[in-house]
N, C-alpha and C positions, 0 to 999 in steps of 0.2 A: 676941720669946724666941724664943731661936735652941736648938735643944736636938742634943746630938750623941753620937756612939753611936761606940765604937771596938772594933775585934774585936784578940784576940792568937793567934799559933797560937806555943808553946814546944815546944821540938825541943832534945831533947837534947843539951846541951854549944851551941848557938846561942844566941844574945841572941834575944830578943823583938822582934818587930818589928809594926810596925803593918797592919793586912791591911785593912781599910776605915774610911773617915773616913766617915757617912750624916751629914748637917745639913738640919734641920728648921727653918723658921721659922715662928713661930706668932702668928697674929693673931686675939686677943680683938675680941669686937663685937658690939654691940647694934642695940637698933630700937626707932622711936617706936613700934611696935602692936607686938602678938604676932607671932612668924616666922610664922604661919599664914595670917597675912591677904594677899591679893592680892598688896599695896602691898611684900612681906617676901619671899613665897616666890618670886615672879617676880625676884627680886634673885638670891635662892639658886642657883635653878635656871640663870640667865643669865650671872650673874659668877663665884659663889664656886666652883661646882661646875665649872664651866669649867677656871676657872684651879689647883682642885687637880689637875685630870685633868691639867692640859697641866703641871703641877709635876712631874708622875712622883714624887710622895713628899716634895721638898721644902716643901710649904707648906700650912699646914695651918689650917683655922678653925673657930675656937671656939668657939660661941656660949654669950653671956652672960647672955641675959634682954631683957626689952622694956621696956617702964613699970612695970612691979609692980617690976623693978631696979633701973631708973632714969628717972628722972620724964622724959617724954618731951622739957619743956621746957630740961632740964636734960644732957640727952645731948652737943649738943655741945660745953659746959663739961668733959662726961666726956672727952671727946677731947678735947682744947685740954689736962687734966691730967694727961692720962696711963693716967684709968684705965679707957679704953678701948680698943685701937688703933685700932677701926673703928668708926662707927653711919652707922644709915640711918636719913636724921632730913629732916623739910623743913626748905630754908633759911630758912624766917620763923623756925625755931625758935629758929635761933642766930646771926640778922642781926646782934645787936650785934658779935659776935666778929669779922664781915667785916662792916662797912658796907656797904650798898647792894647787895648781892648777891638779895633779895626782887625786883628786876626781870628776875631769870634767867625767871620766871615768863609773861613777858608776851612772848618771843620772838617771832619770828616768820618767823624763816630752817630750815635744814635744820638734823639733827647733822652732816652733812659740813661745808654751810656754817662750825656752829659749831667745830668742829675743825681748822679751816687755822691754819697758822701765825701767831700776832700774831693770830689774831682774837678771839671772847665766850669760849672756853673758857681762852685763856691767861690771859685779861685777867680773870675770875672767879679764877682760879688762884689770881694776883698781889694778888687780894685776900683771899684765903682764907689765903695765907701769911703775911699780916701778922697777925694772930691764929693763927697756931700750929700752922693748917690747911693737910692738902692735900686741894685739890678732886679724885675722882677721876675723878666722872661725873655724870651722872642717871639715878639708880635704877629712877624710869617713864616714862621722857619719853612722854606722851600728851598730844595738845592737845584742845583744848575738854573742859576734866580735872574743871573742879566742876560743879554742877549744883545749882538751884533748887529743895527738897523741899519741899511745902506739904500745908497740910488747909483752906484757902482757893485760890480761884480767884482768880489777878490777872491781869488781861491791860492794862490801862489805864497808863501811869503813876503816874497817881492812885490808883490800886488800893494804891500800895507804900506811900503815906503813910499813916505809922499801925505799920502791921503789921510787927510785933515776928520779927524772922529771926537766928539764932543762928550765931554768924561764929567762925571759928577767923584767926587771926592773919594769913593771906594773903588774905581774902577782906572784911575789913572798913570798907575806903575801898571798896567797890564796891557793898555794903547800905547804906552811908550816903547814897550816890552816886544809890543808886535812888531815895532817898526812907524809907527803912525805918530804924526803930530798930535800930541792928545790938545784938545781947546775946553779951559774949564768953563763948563755953563751952571746956572740956577735951571731948576726943574724949570719954571716959567719960560724961558730961555731956547728950551729945546725943540721945540714947536718952529721958532720962527729963525734960529738958526739952520736948520733941514731948507726947508720952504726958502729960503733967500739963498741956499747955500753958500752958506757960511763954513758948513762941514760939510762933509761925503758919509758921514753918519754918523750915528751915535752908541757907544758900549755900555748907556749906565740906567739903561729899561727892565723891566720886564716885560712880558708881551703883552698884562691886560692894561698897564701902562702909557703902552706905544699905543694903544686903543683908545684907552682916557681920555690924553695928553693930546688926540689927533694926529701924532706921527706916525703911521702908516698909511696916511693922508697923502702922503710926501716923502716915503719909503717906493723904492722896487726890490727888496733885498732882503732876504736876514735868513743869515749864516745858522742853521738847524741842531746845536750843540750849546749851550748853557753854560753858563760859568758863576763859582763861586756861590754860597749860602747868601741867605738875605739876614741882615741884620737892623732890620726894624726894629728896635727893642720895647719895651716899658717900665720907664725909671720913673721913679718917685722922689720927691726929697726927703732922705735920710732921719731926719729932725720929725719932718712929718709920718715917717711911717711910726717911728719910735714913738711914737703919741699914737695910732691906732691899738684897740682893748685887741687882748692875743688872740682872743678867738677870732678875732675878723681877720686878722693877719694871715691866720691861719685855713682860713676860707678862702683867703682872698689869694692865697700861693696854689691850692687846690682849685679854684679858677683858671689861673695861671698856667697848669701845668694841664689839664686836658684842655683847656683851648687851644694848648699849642699843640696837640694831636690832632682833633679838630682841623685847623687852617688847613692841615698838612694836605689832609681830604679836599676842602673845599679849595684849594688853591690850582690842583689838577682838571679842575672844574675851569673856573677861571680861563686857567692857559688853553687850554680846549677848544671854547668860546673867543677867547681873542683869536688866535692863533686860523678859527674858522670865518671868522671877522679879517683881518687882513688876508684870506688866500679869497676872498669872495671881492676882496679891491684889487685885487690884483698886485699883491705883493708874493713873490716869489721867497720858496723857503727851499735851499738847498745843505746839501753836504760836502762835504772837505771831502779831498782822498785821504783814506786812515795815515797814512804819513803827515799829512799836513796836518790834519786832527789835533792828533799826538801833541802835534810843536804848539798849538794852537793851545791846548785846555796847559800843559807841560809850562806853555810861557807862563801862563795867567800866573798861575802858581806860584811859580819859583821866581815870579815878579814879586809877586806881593810880600812871600815873605822875605824878601830880600831889603825889600821896604820898613816892615814893621819891626825885621832886622836894627838897620840901621839907623832909623827912628827911636826903638824901645829895647833898646838889647838887656834889660835889664829880666824884663818881664817876657819877654818873645819868646826866648827858649825853651822856656817852663811851657807857656803855653803850646807850643810845636807836639810840646810829651804827650799833652793832654789833649788836643785834639786830633792829632794823625792816629790810623787805625794801628794796634800794638802788633 
């Protein structure tokens, strides 16, 4: 939406003339979790507030709501249809619109390498554009993002067999590959599933969301090794993006790149504080033996790559080449 304001000066005997024409570009946005969650708060501070400041009044971000307004798994479609201009949402939630992009969670390269011309970012954006979307970047670029939080201690591969573990889209393949029974949950269901003992753990949350959702209150153990890279993405409607003035597009991209770097630092603080709160509440963090830890992590990555290859053979090999260290 573009808003304009015209002011006129009237002088006797003189034809009115235009004095000021101030133009504002308004971007309506939504988020897959409420605005106060850390995963959204850091993007507001690192990206939107920065872009607004740099634009000096030309750019306005207007929040339309979280999952209570648009269901989390519908937000990609809402952006594609132009119901909102922009959304902060995990890539796995809208992957059907841009097949193959889920592999972004398996990256082993730096943000700088990802943004090299002709590299992973450009290819991800190419895939997004096919679905009517424009990929701005990673909302919260954090490695070892997901954690396995449990009501019982698991120490060996055989311990995972028969265990019921709650998952979201991104962690279904690894959970199954560990030998556990994957129970698909939505974000609002995670706490109640743990509390009612419908699952023995959840594999789909970062530490700060374990705290934010209250899951730490019903958690006894947490395996002290995270996995995968966070894929909360900032996406826009492609047509809407193309209508934004070029100088504002450049400013938005610049703000996104700076935000990606800042939020890496902020996330470490969120992790530290969440961990401290969990320990204080009686949650025990424990290490797996070196052999089991190797199995745990390698199984997670191999299973995810295999899953992506089966579902999206046309693009997964190229993404693998772009995301793995040379």
